[in-house]
N, C-alpha and C positions, 0 to 999 in steps of 0.2 A: 525466468523459465521456472515453471512449476516443478515441484519435487518429483512427481510421477514422470515428467518428461526427462528430467536429469537422470533418473534411474532407468530410463528406457522401458518403462512399463506401459501396458495398454492404458489409455487415458481418454477421458471425456473432454472434448475441446472446450465446452462451455465452462466447466469447472477450472480448467487451466487458464481460461481467459479471466475468470473471476480472480484467480491468484495474481495474474498480471496487473489487474486493476488495483489490487492492494499494494503491489510494488510501486505502481505509478503514484498512488496517493502518498505513500511513504516518501518518495523522491520529491514530490511537489512540496511537501511540508518541511522536509529536512535538507534538501539539496544533495543528499547522498543515497546510496543504495542500501537496502536493509541487510544484504548479504555481501560480504567481502572475503576474498580469498587471495592467497599469494600466487595461485595459478588456477587454471580451469578445474583441475581435479579437486583442489582444496575448496574452491567456490561451490562446485556441485555437491561436495560432501556437506558443507554448511547448509546449503539449501535443503538437501535431503533430510537433514536433522532438524530443520526449522529454527536454527539458531540466529536470532536477531534481538536487538534491544532498541525500542523506540526511545529517543531522547526525552528527558523530563519536560522539555519545553513544549511538547506536543499536548494539545488539549486532551482531556480525559476521554471524551466521546470519540475523538479521532483515534486514539490508542485502542479503545474498545473495538472500533470497527476494523482497524488494521489487524488486530489480533484474531478477530473472527475470520477475516478473509485469508490471512496467511496461516491457515490451519493445514497441517500435513495431510489429513484424511480428506480427499476431495468431496466425499459424500457429506461431510460436516460443514463445508463452506456454505455461506449464504448463496441463495439463488439470485438471479437478476431481479426477480419480483421482490424478494426480501430486501435487497439493497435499495430498491425504489421506496421502501417503507422506512428506511433507516433515518432516525431523527437527526443525526449529525449532517448527513447529506441533504436532508430536506431543510435544514436550518441554514444552508448555504455551503457547508462543507468547504472543499478546496476553492470553489468559485467565490464563496463568501469571503474567505481569507484573502484571495487575490484581489477582490474588489476593494476590501478595506485597506489593503496594503497600497493599492494604486491611489485610493482617496487620500491616505495619509501622505504619500509621496507628493501628490499634487498640492496638498495644503502646505507642505514644507518647502515647496518650490524646487524640488529635485527634478531634473530632466530624466526622462526614461530613455 
């Protein structure tokens, strides 16, 4: 949930969707959510302050993209068009990582 939604402010659906896309990328790369709270109020507070830390294991370009997307100011988030131009996404992004992981698992003989 985007910070503007958590704070019950008027918001642009597209900018909030872009935020959600950033959360999804984070989850796909780490297996965890970028924001964690002990309860709903604590969680919303952390989202509203934009407090998260990507693990060091995430690729630099992926971190750059996530940080751009999970920007508190909706007007400063990238647009869908700008995301389509992003070099990490165009280099394969999450899909490229998933494809490589599947290839490595198949080569190692692991069952999915």
